[in-house]
N, C-alpha and C positions, 0 to 999 in steps of 0.2 A: 813234229813231234817235240815236246817240251820234257824238260828234265828237271829234277829237284834232287838235291844231294846226290848228283851223279847217277840218279836212275832215270830210266826213260818213263814217261807218264802216259799212259793210256786212259781214254775217257771210258767210264764205266758203261757197259751195255747191259740191256736187259731184253729178253725175248718176250713178245706179247703172244699168247697161246692163240692159235686160229679159231678155236671154239669160244674164245672170250670176245672176238671182234666181230663187229657186224658191219659188213661192207663187202666190196667186190675182192677177189683174190689178189687183184694188182695193187689195191690199196693196203691190203694186208701185208704184201710183200715189201712195199715202201716203209712200213712203220714197224717192221720186226726188229729194228736196231735203234732203239730209244735210250737216248743218255739219262741217267737218273743220278739222284744225290748231289753233291755240292758241285759235280762237274757239269751238271745241267745248267749252272749260272754262267759257265766259262764263255759262250757265244755272247750273251749280253754284257758281260763285263768288258769284253775286248771292244764290242761296238761303243759303249757307253764312254769308256776312259781313252780309248785309242791306242792302247797298248796290248802287245800280244801277251798270253798267260805268263810265258816265260820271265817276261819283265817283272811281273808281280811275285812270281816264285823267287826270282833272284832278290828282289827287294827285302821279302820276308826272311832270307837266309841272314841278312844283317842284324837281325832282332830275333834269332832262333832261341836266345836264351830267356826271352819274356815269356810270361804266362799268356794262356790263350786270349783273355779278354784285352791285356795290354798290346798284343798283336793286333788284334781287330781294331783298337784305337789308334794303334799307329798307322794302320792302313787308311783309317778314316781322314788321317792329317792330310792325305792326298786327295781329299774331297770324296773319297769312295763311300757309299752308302754302307750302313750296319750289315744288311743281308749279304751284299757282295763281299765286304771284308770278312764276315764270319765264315762265308762258303769257303774263301781261299784259305783261311787258316785252318778250318775243319778238315779240308782235303789234304793239306800238306802234313797237318799232325797224324792223320789217319795212316800215312805212308809208312812203310817198314823203315827201320833206322838204316 
């Protein structure tokens, strides 16, 4: 589990209603916990850049005083793509203080 500003971070979850799912009951049970929002990028970010999300959260704390796009551009200086950098910044900025 990751932390940002001393708070534990949980991946956002969403439930897919059974009546909206076409498939077997077993398939539905496996899909009822789907990560949505910026956190949905986290597995891809970890695979592509070889660092756990906690590493990126910690890096972002050093530039917490910058504006959103400045933080995005700062993460891009690590070779990160715009979408991944934006997802991390949006996620961290949405956390309660």
